[in-house]
N, C-alpha and C positions, 0 to 999 in steps of 0.2 A: 431745732428744739421744739418741743410740743408745747401748744398753747392751750389754755383752759377757757371754757365757757363759764360764767357764773350762773348759780341758781340750780344747777341740775343735781349737785351733790347732795342737796338737802331734800330730795325728791320723796324718799321714803317718809321722812317725818312729815312733809307737807300733806302727802295723801292720806297718812294715818289721822293727821289732825282733821281732814276733811271728813273722814268717817266718823271720828268722835264727835265733832260739833255739827255737822250738817245734814245727816240723815236720819230717818226714822227706822228703829230698829225692827227686824223681823220677829215673828212671834216665836221662832225656834233659836235655841242658842247652842253653841258649841262649847261653852265654858264649863270647865270641870270634867270633860271627857278624858279617858285615858288615852294619852297621846299615841300609845303603841296601837290603839284601835281606830285612830283616825287615819283613814286611807283617802288619798286624793287621786283622782283619775282624769285623764284628758283623752278626748277623742280628736284626731287630727282632722284638719280640712284638707282640701286639695293641696297636693304637694307633700313633701316629706317632713319629718322631725328636724332634719338638718338643712332646711332651706334657707337659711342664713336670714330669715325674714320672719313672718307672722308665727308659723308653728314653732320655730326654734325658740323665738322671744318668749312665747307663752310658756313652753317647756321649762326654759331655763329659769323663769320665776318660780315655777313649781319644785324645781330641782333645789333652788336656794331654801324654800321654805321647808322642803323635806329635810335638809342637813340642818336648818336652824331649829326646827321643832321636833326632830327626831320622828318622822312621819313614814308612812309607807306611800310610794307613788308608782303610777304606771300609766302608759298611754297605749291607745289602740289606734290602728289605722284601718278605717273601713276599706272594703273592696270596691266601693262605689261612693257617689255623692248625693244619693237620694235620701229622702226622709227615712225611708225603710232601712238603708244601710246604717245611717246614723243611730237611729233607734236601736238597732241591734247590738251596736257596740256600747251604748249607754246602758242597755239591759244587761250586757255582759259584765260591764264594770260594777254596776249596782248589785247583781247577784253576787258577785265576788266580794262584797262588803266595802267597795269604793263609793261612800255616800256623798263626797264632794266631788262634783264633776266639772271641769272647766272646758269650754268648747270655743274656740277661736273662728270667727267668722259668720257672716250673715246667712250662709247655707244652713246653720243650725235652727234658725228662726222657728220653723215648724216643728222640727222634732223636739226642741225645748218646750214648745207650747203644749205638745202632748205629754212629755216626760215629767214635766213639773207637777202635773195632777196625778199621773200614773204612779210616780214614786214621791209621794208627800213627805216622807221621811229622809229624802236625800236633799242636797242643796246643789244648786247649779249657778254657774257663771258664764254668760254668754257675751263674748267681746265682739264689738262691732256688729250687733244685732238686737233685735227685740222680739220676744215670742209672739207669734201670730199664726192664724190658721192658713195662711198662704193666699187667701181669697182677695181679689181686687174689686170687688163689686160690694153691694149692700150687706152681703154676708160675711164680710171681713170680721174677725174678732182679733182683739190684741190683749195680752195680759201678761204682765210680769208678775208672777206669783210671789207669795210671801216667802218662799224658798228659793227665790231666784233674783240675781241681780243682773241687769243689762248695763254694760259699759260701753260708751262711745269715747271718740277722740276728736279733737278740732284739727283735723288733717290739714284743713285750708291754712291754718295758722302755721304748722309745721312746714308746709310747701312754701308759704310765703317767706319765712326766715331762711329756708334753704335757697330759694331764689335770689334773696338780697346777697346772701354770702357768695353764691357762685358768680354772680353778676359783678360783685366788688372784686372778686380775686382775679376773674378772667377779663373783666373790663369791656370787651367787645367781641363781636361774632355771632354765629348762629348757635341757638341752643335747641334741644329737642326733649321729648317726653315720650316714654313708653309706659303704658299701662297694662294691667292684666285684664281682667274683666271690666267692663264699663259699668260700674257700680258707684253708689254714692261716695263710698270711702275713697275709691281711687279717684273719681272725678274731682273730689275737694282737693286732694293732692295737686292735681293738674291746675285747677283754678287758682289755688294759693300759689303755686310756683309762677304762673304767668302774671299774677298781680304782684308778687315779689320783685320780679324781674322789671315790670313796668315801674313799680315804685322807685327802684334803684336808677332806672333810666331818667325818670323825671327830677329826682331829688339828689341824687348822689353822683351824678356825672358819668355814668356808664352808657354804653351803646351796643345793647344786646338786643338781637331779633329772634323771634320764633316763627317759623313759617308753618303754615297748615299741614304741609305734606310731612313735617317733622313731629307731628302729634299723633300717636298711633295707640289704639287699643288692641292688643293682640287677641284677646278673647279667652285666654286661660291664664292660670297662674303656675303652669306646671311644664310648658314647652319650652325647654332650654334652648333647643336647636333654633326655634323661631325666634327667640330673644337675641340669639346671636346674629342671626340673618338680618333682622331689623336694625340692629345697632351697626352692622356694617354698611348697610345702606345708607344710613344717616351719616355716618363718618365719611363715606365716599361722597356725599353731597356738600361736606365741608363743615358739618356740625362739630362744635368743640366739646360740648357737655350735654350729656343726656341723664335726665332724671328718671329712674325706672322705679315705678310702683307696681311691681309685676310678679313678686315671688320668684319661682324658679326661672320665669322668663327674664327677670332682671338678671338672674345668675349667668344666664347666656350671654346678656349684654355686657356683663362684667368681664367675662372670658374674652370677648372680642376686644374690649378696650385693653385687657392686658396683652393681647396680641400685637396691639398698635401702640404700645407704651412709649415708643421713641418718636411717635407722631404728635404727642402732646394733646392727646384726646383724655376726656375724663368722664366719670360716672358721678351721679349724685345717688346714693344709696337711700334705703327706705325702711321703715319700722324700728330696726335695730342698727347700731353702729356697724356698718359693712366694710369698714376700713381694712380689716384683715384679710377678707375675701378678695380685695383688690391688689394684695401685695404681689408684686412680679420679680423684685429683686431686692434682697436684704430686707430692709424694712420700708421700701418705696411701694407705694400703692397708687393705683388710678382712681381710687375713691376720693373725690374732692371734700366731701362731707356726707352727711346722711340726715334726711327728714325723719327724726325719730318719733315713733309712738311708743310711749314706755309700757308695752304690753306685759313685760316681765314683772314690772312694779305692780301693775294692776292685778295680775294673778297673785302674786306675793301678798299683796296687801288685803285681798279678799280671803285668802287662806288664814292669815293672820287675824282678821276680823273674826273669823269663825272660832279660831282658837281663843280669842279674847271675849267671846260672847257678844260680839257687836256686829255680827253679820248683817249688813244692810238690806235684808230681804224685802223684795216688793219695790225696790228703787231703780231708777235709771241714773246712772252717775256719768258725768263727762269730765275727761281729763283734758286740760287745755293750758295755755301759756300760764293762766292765772294760778294754777296749782302745780305748774312745773311739769305737767304730763305730756307735754310735747315740746320739740325743739331739736337743737343739733347736739351731737355727743359732747361730753364733757372736755374731751380731747380732740383737736382737729389739726393733725401735724400739716396738712396741705394748705391751711389757711395762714396768712399772715397775722401778726399782733394787731396791726392796725385794722384788719378786717373783722377779726375776733371782737375787738372794741367796738367798732360800728354795728356789728350785728347784735351785740349785748344791748346797745342803746336803742335799737329798732325794737328788740323784743320788749324792752321796758315800755316803749310807746304803746305797743299792742296790749300789755297787761293793763295799762292806764286807760285803754280805749281811746287813745289819741290816734291810733290807726285801727281801723276796723277793716278786717279782712272778710270779704265775702265768702259765703259758704255755698254759693251757687255760681253759675257761669256769668262772667261779667266783672267789673271792677267798681267797688264801693269804698275805695281809699278815700279817706277824708285827712 
């Protein structure tokens, strides 16, 4: 029987309320535009549009908005991952009339920094990044233009909740972590994951360990084969559960877990609900749960805000437990009812600031 987590069904309403009540509106508005002329474009980051992770989640939000608001939408995949590659596709979208452009990932920071001034009549949404000139010295410049919204997520909170859930369900043994690139968003997942496991060990009767050799950053988000190899090595060392925050690398780890489904190994997914990706027989999946960042909702709500004339240009928004922007899937078939209940209680404590999850290395649990 499938079990439900409370709070996430209302995410759209919560995020829309956030936009209506808590942000300063941009100087430009999409209200009153002919919907047939409203075109939404997306430029993909490293990986593919069906990566079961960040690109796919963002695109699914755009597709839902396309259907709900009768829009036109299109995505372009760059030939590379340099600023020039991204600017080229942003330009192609803009020239084709796609004046609302969504970009998922920190790699777009410098290209959006340029594009927001180059195309002042366009609107930009950058997820997991903030526009800057790429410098790390006193020449560094940062700017979220009035035609741009920067969106971040509290990945450490999502990782913490997933860590608690996995520890409670499995109770004992070695756990691991596979990250893609060692960047802040991925690091925060890892640090939250470890803090969540530590919290469960200290307060909820579990006995889970994480060894240094079982925490690995592969270095890309696209090397599926490398992800499978890393997972195989960890499982061979006796690891029971691997949390993968790694895009296509994580897909490789999922494939390895599916090949060992009879061995009792598990994966914790990331960004979106990866349960279906882990199905190996009937409706059985090796995905225990997923540490979600609701990037689809973020993309959808920014498009809706533009349609409603409330686009929060110039703002940096954070989606966290407080606005139901991160957490576990609404349905978790591989978690028991008791674990679901306990995780909901822990989530409520985070929302109330009674558990503070550190966004940096180390544990600041109180």
